C-alpha positions as CSV (number, residue, x, y, z in Angstrom):
1,T,-94.1,3.8,7.4
2,M,-96.0,4.1,4.2
3,E,-96.9,0.5,4.4
4,L,-98.1,0.7,8.1
5,V,-100.2,3.8,7.6
6,T,-101.9,2.5,4.2
7,R,-103.1,-0.6,6.3
8,Y,-105.6,1.7,8.2
9,F,-105.9,5.0,6.5
10,Y,-106.1,6.8,3.0
11,W,-106.2,10.4,2.0
12,P,-105.3,12.2,-1.2
13,H,-101.5,13.0,-1.5
14,M,-100.9,10.6,1.3
15,Q,-97.5,9.5,-0.1
16,E,-96.2,12.9,-0.4
17,D,-97.3,13.8,3.1
18,I,-95.7,10.6,4.6
19,K,-92.5,11.3,2.6
20,Q,-92.4,14.8,4.1
21,Y,-93.2,13.8,7.6
22,V,-90.2,11.1,7.6
23,Q,-87.8,13.6,6.0
24,T,-88.5,16.3,8.8
25,C,-89.0,13.9,11.7
26,S,-85.9,14.1,14.0
27,S,-86.4,10.7,15.5
28,C,-86.8,9.0,12.1
29,Q,-83.6,10.6,11.0
30,R,-81.6,9.5,13.9
31,N,-82.7,6.0,13.7
32,K,-82.5,5.6,10.0
33,P,-80.2,2.5,9.3
34,S,-76.9,3.1,7.5
35,H,-76.4,1.5,4.1
36,L,-72.8,2.6,3.9
37,E,-69.9,0.2,4.1
38,P,-68.0,0.1,7.5
39,A,-65.2,2.9,7.5
40,G,-62.4,0.3,8.4
41,L,-59.7,0.7,10.7
42,L,-58.3,4.0,11.3
43,Q,-54.8,4.4,9.7
44,P,-53.2,7.8,10.7
45,L,-50.5,9.3,8.9
46,P,-47.1,8.9,10.7
47,V,-46.1,11.7,13.1
48,P,-43.5,14.0,11.5
49,E,-40.0,14.1,13.0
50,R,-39.4,17.8,12.6
51,P,-41.5,20.9,12.0
52,W,-42.5,21.5,8.2
53,S,-40.8,18.2,7.1
54,D,-44.4,16.9,6.3
55,M,-47.1,19.2,5.3
56,S,-50.5,19.3,3.8
57,M,-52.2,21.9,1.4
58,D,-55.5,22.7,-0.2
59,L,-57.4,25.5,-2.0
60,I,-60.4,27.5,-0.6
61,T,-62.0,28.5,-3.8
62,H,-64.8,30.6,-5.1
63,L,-64.7,33.3,-2.3
64,P,-66.1,36.9,-2.9
65,K,-63.5,38.8,-5.1
66,S,-61.1,41.1,-3.2
67,L,-60.0,44.6,-4.2
68,H,-57.1,42.9,-5.9
69,G,-59.2,40.5,-7.7
70,N,-58.3,37.5,-5.5
71,D,-61.2,34.7,-4.9
72,C,-59.1,31.9,-3.6
73,I,-56.8,31.0,-0.7
74,V,-54.1,28.5,-0.8
75,V,-53.3,27.1,2.5
76,F,-50.1,25.2,3.4
77,V,-50.1,23.4,6.9
78,D,-47.3,21.9,8.9
79,R,-48.5,18.5,10.1
80,L,-46.5,18.6,13.3
81,T,-46.9,22.1,14.8
82,K,-50.2,23.0,13.0
83,Q,-48.7,26.2,12.0
84,F,-50.1,27.3,8.6
85,H,-49.5,29.8,5.8
86,A,-52.7,31.2,3.9
87,V,-51.9,33.1,0.5
88,A,-54.6,34.9,-1.4
89,T,-54.7,34.1,-5.1
90,V,-57.4,33.5,-7.8
91,T,-59.5,30.3,-8.4
92,E,-58.0,29.9,-11.8
93,V,-54.4,29.6,-10.4
94,S,-52.2,27.3,-12.5
95,A,-49.7,24.7,-11.4
96,V,-46.9,26.8,-12.2
97,E,-48.2,29.8,-10.1
98,L,-48.9,27.2,-7.3
99,V,-45.3,26.1,-7.4
100,S,-44.1,29.7,-7.4
101,I,-46.3,30.4,-4.4
102,F,-45.2,27.3,-2.6
103,F,-41.5,28.2,-3.0
104,R,-42.2,31.8,-2.0
105,E,-44.2,31.0,1.0
106,V,-42.9,27.6,2.4
107,V,-39.6,26.6,1.0
108,R,-38.2,30.1,1.5
109,H,-39.1,30.0,5.3
110,H,-38.9,26.5,6.1
111,G,-37.0,24.5,3.5
112,V,-38.1,21.6,1.2
113,P,-40.6,19.2,3.0
114,S,-40.3,15.5,2.6
115,T,-44.0,14.9,2.0
116,I,-47.0,16.9,0.9
117,V,-50.5,15.7,1.5
118,S,-53.2,17.2,-0.8
119,D,-56.5,16.4,-2.6
120,R,-56.7,15.2,-6.1
121,D,-57.2,18.8,-7.3
122,P,-56.2,18.9,-11.3
123,R,-53.4,21.4,-10.3
124,F,-52.0,19.1,-7.7
125,T,-51.9,16.1,-10.3
126,A,-50.6,17.9,-13.2
127,H,-47.5,16.8,-14.8
128,F,-45.5,19.9,-14.2
129,W,-46.4,19.7,-10.4
130,R,-45.3,16.1,-10.2
131,T,-42.1,16.7,-12.1
132,V,-41.2,19.7,-9.8
133,F,-41.6,17.8,-6.7
134,E,-39.9,14.7,-8.1
135,M,-36.9,16.8,-8.7
136,I,-36.7,18.2,-5.3
137,R,-37.3,14.8,-3.9
138,T,-40.6,15.5,-2.0
139,K,-43.1,12.8,-2.0
140,L,-46.7,13.7,-3.1
141,A,-49.4,12.0,-1.1
142,M,-52.9,12.3,-2.7
143,S,-55.7,11.7,-0.3
144,T,-58.8,10.0,-1.3
145,S,-62.5,10.8,-0.3
146,F,-63.9,9.0,2.5
147,H,-60.8,7.2,3.7
148,P,-59.8,7.6,7.4
149,Q,-56.1,8.0,6.7
150,T,-56.7,11.3,5.0
151,D,-55.3,14.1,6.9
152,G,-58.1,16.4,8.1
153,Q,-56.0,19.1,9.4
154,T,-56.0,21.2,6.3
155,E,-59.7,21.0,6.2
156,R,-60.0,22.1,9.7
157,D,-57.8,25.0,9.1
158,N,-59.7,25.9,6.1
159,R,-63.0,26.0,8.0
160,T,-61.2,28.3,10.7
161,I,-60.0,30.7,7.9
162,E,-63.5,30.8,6.5
163,D,-65.1,31.5,9.9
164,I,-62.7,34.2,10.6
165,L,-63.1,35.7,7.2
166,R,-66.9,35.6,7.4
167,S,-66.8,37.3,11.0
168,Y,-64.4,40.0,9.7
169,V,-66.4,40.8,6.5
170,N,-69.7,40.8,8.4
171,S,-68.3,43.2,11.0
172,L,-66.9,45.4,8.2
173,Q,-70.3,45.2,6.6
174,D,-72.0,46.3,10.0
175,D,-69.5,49.2,10.3
176,W,-70.2,50.4,6.8
177,D,-74.0,50.1,7.4
178,E,-73.5,52.4,10.5
179,Y,-71.4,54.7,8.7
180,L,-74.1,55.3,5.9
């Protein structure tokens, strides 16, 4: 665009103006060529044979602090039924505390899963975490960024939880404003 415009025109700060135009032009953005590698073939995770035998987990961190001091939610999702458990905790939760939450919220109600898909959060890659799951014979499958085989169900549930919280907190704020 810059080359074509400079063939016939010139004005002060022309480069900045053209750059701003291209960044805000919807047609330019839609037709911009991609320089990324092709995504590759979709390799979905195998369908679980029974509920809670294969699950995924993730943390929603840095939320506003609750009255109890929690600013994080740990989410456990059954990959077959899409049922999930969401537990409030703190962003600085340790691997030991996460194992305790896992046993209290998942194992107590559903038994020990065969596999757990999670991201590469340092708590999920900690030696303690790996050792505990090795002892109970649960395979840990760590997802990697930008790979189609990564299970997106937990991220979808995270977004649903965030939307619900946002709506609920906003309605509480509106009620509180009316009260005042």
